[in-house]
MARTI-888502 format. One record per residue (C-alpha): y, x, z. Coordinates in nm, 3 decimals. Layout:
N
site py->Y	px->X	pz->Z
...
! end
This chain:
154
site py->2.231	px->21.204	pz->-10.025
site py->2.090	px->21.280	pz->-9.691
site py->1.927	px->21.011	pz->-9.461
site py->1.805	px->21.014	pz->-9.088
site py->1.635	px->20.660	pz->-8.981
site py->1.384	px->20.625	pz->-8.715
site py->1.182	px->20.307	pz->-8.647
site py->0.930	px->20.297	pz->-8.414
site py->0.708	px->20.037	pz->-8.230
site py->0.556	px->20.123	pz->-7.896
site py->0.521	px->20.089	pz->-7.504
site py->0.751	px->20.235	pz->-7.263
site py->0.587	px->20.507	pz->-7.048
site py->0.857	px->20.513	pz->-6.743
site py->1.133	px->20.269	pz->-6.638
site py->1.465	px->20.345	pz->-6.810
site py->1.725	px->20.566	pz->-6.616
site py->2.053	px->20.454	pz->-6.640
site py->2.359	px->20.659	pz->-6.583
site py->2.725	px->20.675	pz->-6.649
site py->2.881	px->20.975	pz->-6.845
site py->3.216	px->21.149	pz->-6.711
site py->3.413	px->20.893	pz->-6.997
site py->3.299	px->20.595	pz->-6.828
site py->2.994	px->20.507	pz->-7.101
site py->2.637	px->20.403	pz->-7.018
site py->2.385	px->20.576	pz->-7.130
site py->1.992	px->20.541	pz->-7.094
site py->1.694	px->20.709	pz->-7.114
site py->1.319	px->20.650	pz->-7.143
site py->1.016	px->20.735	pz->-7.319
site py->0.786	px->20.556	pz->-7.625
site py->0.455	px->20.606	pz->-7.667
site py->0.313	px->20.506	pz->-8.031
site py->-0.067	px->20.511	pz->-8.080
site py->-0.223	px->20.601	pz->-8.453
site py->-0.562	px->20.486	pz->-8.541
site py->-0.778	px->20.685	pz->-8.827
site py->-1.116	px->20.744	pz->-8.926
site py->-1.237	px->21.167	pz->-8.946
site py->-1.412	px->21.327	pz->-9.177
site py->-1.732	px->21.246	pz->-9.009
site py->-1.655	px->20.855	pz->-8.983
site py->-1.558	px->20.843	pz->-8.611
site py->-1.287	px->20.625	pz->-8.550
site py->-0.990	px->20.831	pz->-8.381
site py->-0.697	px->20.757	pz->-8.184
site py->-0.381	px->20.989	pz->-8.121
site py->-0.069	px->20.916	pz->-7.934
site py->0.273	px->21.054	pz->-7.988
site py->0.595	px->21.020	pz->-7.734
site py->0.886	px->20.973	pz->-7.829
site py->1.241	px->21.030	pz->-7.649
site py->1.511	px->20.746	pz->-7.639
site py->1.869	px->20.784	pz->-7.564
site py->2.075	px->20.468	pz->-7.567
site py->2.455	px->20.434	pz->-7.549
site py->2.715	px->20.153	pz->-7.417
site py->2.607	px->19.777	pz->-7.440
site py->2.271	px->19.889	pz->-7.574
site py->2.202	px->20.098	pz->-7.265
site py->2.266	px->19.852	pz->-6.998
site py->2.040	px->19.575	pz->-7.201
site py->1.786	px->19.854	pz->-7.203
site py->1.814	px->19.924	pz->-6.791
site py->1.810	px->19.532	pz->-6.755
site py->1.511	px->19.453	pz->-6.958
site py->1.304	px->19.719	pz->-7.019
site py->1.033	px->19.842	pz->-6.791
site py->0.716	px->20.048	pz->-6.784
site py->0.458	px->19.918	pz->-7.032
site py->0.681	px->19.660	pz->-7.249
site py->0.653	px->19.677	pz->-7.583
site py->0.960	px->19.733	pz->-7.779
site py->1.100	px->19.829	pz->-8.147
site py->1.369	px->20.105	pz->-8.150
site py->1.545	px->20.159	pz->-8.444
site py->1.772	px->20.478	pz->-8.481
site py->1.843	px->20.834	pz->-8.590
site py->1.684	px->21.142	pz->-8.484
site py->1.907	px->21.423	pz->-8.311
site py->1.829	px->21.727	pz->-8.159
site py->2.038	px->21.899	pz->-7.897
site py->2.003	px->22.210	pz->-7.742
site py->2.165	px->22.369	pz->-7.404
site py->2.084	px->22.679	pz->-7.155
site py->1.867	px->22.648	pz->-6.907
site py->1.947	px->22.753	pz->-6.533
site py->1.702	px->23.032	pz->-6.600
site py->1.893	px->23.132	pz->-6.919
site py->1.658	px->23.019	pz->-7.167
site py->1.798	px->22.796	pz->-7.428
site py->1.591	px->22.451	pz->-7.429
site py->1.577	px->22.187	pz->-7.715
site py->1.502	px->21.856	pz->-7.683
site py->1.454	px->21.588	pz->-8.007
site py->1.546	px->21.210	pz->-7.924
site py->1.585	px->20.926	pz->-8.094
site py->1.978	px->20.780	pz->-8.062
site py->1.920	px->20.399	pz->-8.045
site py->2.112	px->20.200	pz->-8.289
site py->1.924	px->19.871	pz->-8.262
site py->1.653	px->19.741	pz->-8.046
site py->1.392	px->19.434	pz->-8.044
site py->1.164	px->19.347	pz->-7.723
site py->0.803	px->19.227	pz->-7.742
site py->0.704	px->18.882	pz->-7.735
site py->0.681	px->18.742	pz->-7.400
site py->0.321	px->18.766	pz->-7.300
site py->0.215	px->19.050	pz->-7.459
site py->0.004	px->19.343	pz->-7.352
site py->0.205	px->19.535	pz->-7.088
site py->0.474	px->19.249	pz->-7.032
site py->0.395	px->19.269	pz->-6.646
site py->0.495	px->19.611	pz->-6.589
site py->0.154	px->19.818	pz->-6.617
site py->0.071	px->20.013	pz->-6.911
site py->-0.215	px->19.855	pz->-7.143
site py->-0.501	px->20.030	pz->-7.192
site py->-0.547	px->20.144	pz->-7.544
site py->-0.680	px->19.878	pz->-7.766
site py->-0.934	px->19.961	pz->-8.004
site py->-0.791	px->19.897	pz->-8.428
site py->-0.894	px->19.541	pz->-8.530
site py->-1.186	px->19.500	pz->-8.699
site py->-1.093	px->19.139	pz->-8.856
site py->-1.036	px->19.134	pz->-9.234
site py->-0.675	px->19.076	pz->-9.380
site py->-0.656	px->18.798	pz->-9.580
site py->-0.569	px->18.830	pz->-9.949
site py->-0.313	px->18.608	pz->-10.070
site py->-0.356	px->18.560	pz->-10.457
site py->-0.030	px->18.536	pz->-10.691
site py->-0.182	px->18.431	pz->-11.025
site py->-0.069	px->18.102	pz->-11.024
site py->0.309	px->17.981	pz->-11.018
site py->0.462	px->17.985	pz->-10.665
site py->0.649	px->17.621	pz->-10.612
site py->0.963	px->17.609	pz->-10.468
site py->1.089	px->17.218	pz->-10.412
site py->1.433	px->17.306	pz->-10.328
site py->1.676	px->17.053	pz->-10.497
site py->1.784	px->17.228	pz->-10.816
site py->1.577	px->17.498	pz->-10.834
site py->1.309	px->17.604	pz->-11.083
site py->0.948	px->17.742	pz->-10.989
site py->0.906	px->18.101	pz->-11.006
site py->0.607	px->18.216	pz->-11.211
site py->0.496	px->18.535	pz->-11.078
site py->0.394	px->18.649	pz->-11.421
site py->0.812	px->18.621	pz->-11.526
site py->0.926	px->18.911	pz->-11.261
site py->0.978	px->19.238	pz->-11.415
site py->0.839	px->19.451	pz->-11.181
! end
């Protein structure tokens, strides 16, 4: 069994470029940058950025060109594809892209929604709340029993 799935959440690095293929199908290309925050061996907080090439076809391409622009937050779901071509200089070139299958726009009013690329933010220092699951969960729906977490077999 094989599996080829890519899911990224990041900001557009440029406005989408909409074109039409000879077959009449719409295609759009754009870039998305994702940030990764980590702590190095010496305890310093570091950031690395990855740039992803995205391609969308058909109705998704039209939606991307209409609603996305540089700096906007977007969640892209698709599969990886590498294509190759012969350059004008005779050298074989390769490009790995995420072929979009699904997309979700970032929230309104989120950083970068005004069309400018936001400055990289430092990782949040706030604590994530811990939810204790030692007691029975209370689902008060008619005809349903209460679920006790200790009864779950995994």
